[in-house]
C-alpha positions as CSV (number, residue, x, y, z in Angstrom):
1,M,20.2,79.0,-104.4
2,R,19.8,76.1,-101.9
3,T,19.1,72.8,-103.5
4,L,18.6,69.2,-102.2
5,E,22.2,68.5,-103.1
6,N,23.2,71.1,-100.5
7,L,21.3,69.5,-97.5
8,Q,23.3,68.1,-94.7
9,K,22.7,64.5,-93.4
10,Q,19.5,64.2,-91.3
11,S,18.4,67.8,-92.1
12,S,15.2,68.7,-94.0
13,G,13.8,71.5,-96.1
14,V,10.7,72.4,-98.1
15,I,10.7,72.3,-101.8
16,R,10.3,75.7,-103.5
17,R,10.6,74.9,-107.1
18,V,11.7,71.9,-109.4
19,H,13.8,73.0,-112.3
20,G,14.4,70.9,-115.5
21,S,12.3,70.0,-118.4
22,G,10.9,67.0,-120.3
23,L,11.1,63.5,-118.9
24,T,13.4,64.5,-116.0
25,L,10.9,67.1,-114.7
26,D,8.0,64.7,-115.2
27,R,9.7,62.0,-113.3
28,L,10.7,64.1,-110.3
29,L,7.1,65.5,-110.0
30,A,5.6,61.9,-110.4
31,L,7.9,60.7,-107.5
32,G,6.4,63.4,-105.3
33,F,9.1,66.1,-105.4
34,T,6.5,68.9,-105.7
35,P,6.5,72.5,-104.3
36,G,5.5,72.6,-100.7
37,T,6.7,69.1,-99.8
38,Q,9.0,68.6,-96.8
39,V,12.1,66.5,-97.7
40,T,14.6,65.0,-95.3
41,Y,18.1,63.9,-96.4
42,L,18.9,60.5,-95.1
43,F,22.2,59.3,-96.6
44,C,24.1,58.7,-99.8
45,A,25.7,55.7,-101.4
46,P,29.4,55.0,-100.6
47,F,30.6,56.9,-103.7
48,G,28.2,59.8,-103.2
49,D,25.6,58.9,-105.8
50,P,22.6,58.2,-105.5
51,V,21.3,60.2,-102.5
52,V,18.4,59.0,-100.4
53,F,15.6,61.2,-99.1
54,R,12.4,60.7,-97.1
55,L,9.3,62.5,-98.3
56,R,5.6,61.9,-98.1
57,G,6.1,58.8,-95.9
58,T,8.4,57.0,-98.3
59,T,12.1,56.7,-99.0
60,L,13.4,57.6,-102.4
61,A,16.8,57.5,-104.1
62,I,17.7,60.0,-106.9
63,G,20.9,61.0,-108.5
64,R,22.9,64.1,-107.5
65,A,22.2,65.6,-110.9
66,Q,18.5,65.4,-110.2
67,A,18.9,66.6,-106.6
68,R,20.6,69.7,-108.0
69,L,17.4,70.5,-109.9
70,I,15.2,70.7,-106.8
71,E,15.3,74.1,-105.2
72,L,14.5,74.6,-101.5
73,R,13.0,77.5,-99.6
74,E,15.4,79.7,-97.8
75,E,15.2,79.4,-94.1
76,S,13.9,82.5,-92.4
77,K,16.6,84.3,-90.4
78,K,14.0,85.7,-88.0
79,K,13.4,83.5,-85.0
80,R,10.0,83.3,-83.5
81,K,9.6,84.5,-79.9
82,K,8.4,82.0,-77.5
83,C,5.0,82.8,-76.0
84,T,5.5,83.2,-72.2
85,A,2.1,84.5,-71.3
86,F,1.1,83.7,-67.7
87,L,-2.4,82.5,-67.1
88,P,-3.5,82.5,-63.4
89,L,-5.3,79.4,-62.2
């Protein structure tokens, strides 16, 4: 399972599911960590916690424990072919 905690710096992913319960789940959803949202990992604090993400046009910091609860979609292994159709002028 790929989570926000596993993202590399300056890479992004799309949220698949937010695990957890109670106030933790409510807080993450209220901050905008909802399924279908694209998230970019920016940086972390000097000792590794908290971690900073950009989503929905804003920058947010959450703890590693919370980042572990946010599951990302798996990247598709299949690459799209580039369209190279020739159109005469």
